[in-house]
C-alpha positions in Angstrom: 77.1 108.7 87.7 78.4 108.6 91.3 79.9 111.9 92.7 83.6 111.9 93.5 84.1 111.2 97.2 86.3 113.9 98.7 87.2 112.2 101.9 90.8 112.5 102.9 93.0 109.7 101.6 96.4 108.5 102.7 99.0 106.4 101.0 101.3 104.2 103.0 104.1 101.9 101.9 104.8 99.0 104.1 107.8 96.6 104.0 107.9 93.5 106.2 110.7 91.0 106.6 112.0 88.5 109.1 115.4 88.7 110.7 117.1 85.6 111.9 117.6 85.6 115.6 118.5 83.2 118.3 115.3 81.3 117.8 114.6 79.4 114.7 111.6 81.4 113.6 113.2 84.8 113.3 111.8 88.1 114.3 109.3 90.3 112.4 110.7 93.6 111.3 109.3 96.3 109.0 109.0 99.9 108.0 106.0 102.0 107.2 106.1 105.2 105.3 103.4 107.9 105.0 104.1 108.7 101.3 102.7 112.3 101.2 104.9 113.5 104.1 107.8 111.0 103.8 107.7 110.2 107.5 108.9 106.6 108.1 109.0 104.4 111.2 110.7 101.0 111.7 108.8 98.5 113.8 109.0 95.1 115.4 105.3 94.6 115.9 102.2 95.0 113.7 100.6 97.0 116.6 103.4 99.6 116.3 102.7 99.8 112.6 99.0 100.2 113.1 99.6 102.9 115.7 101.8 104.9 113.3 99.1 104.7 110.6 96.5 105.8 113.2 98.6 108.7 114.2 99.2 109.8 110.6 95.5 109.7 109.8 94.5 111.7 112.8 93.2 108.8 114.9 94.2 108.5 118.6 96.6 105.7 119.3 97.2 104.5 122.9 99.2 106.8 125.2 102.1 104.3 125.2 102.1 104.4 121.4 102.1 108.2 121.4 105.2 108.2 123.6 106.9 105.6 121.2 106.0 107.7 118.2 107.3 110.9 119.8 110.6 109.3 120.6 110.9 107.0 117.6 110.0 103.4 118.0 111.7 100.8 120.1 113.8 99.3 117.3 114.4 102.2 115.0 113.2 105.7 114.7 110.8 107.8 112.7 112.5 109.6 109.8 111.6 112.3 107.4 
């Protein structure tokens, strides 16, 4: 029998949608929530979502992303 792996685990809930804009394609929007802490961020790019996940899991996102996370993101804000 395999031993239980005790590595830290994280659970995120991601919602993605398109908002109609001036162009015909619409614009990507979404929110990502770190379920254990309840922290949520709204985003307009998948890179912002990935940076939030990296930040919550203890990885180092880029300095620009850190500033965005500290101040809320460009299109919304981090909530608790």
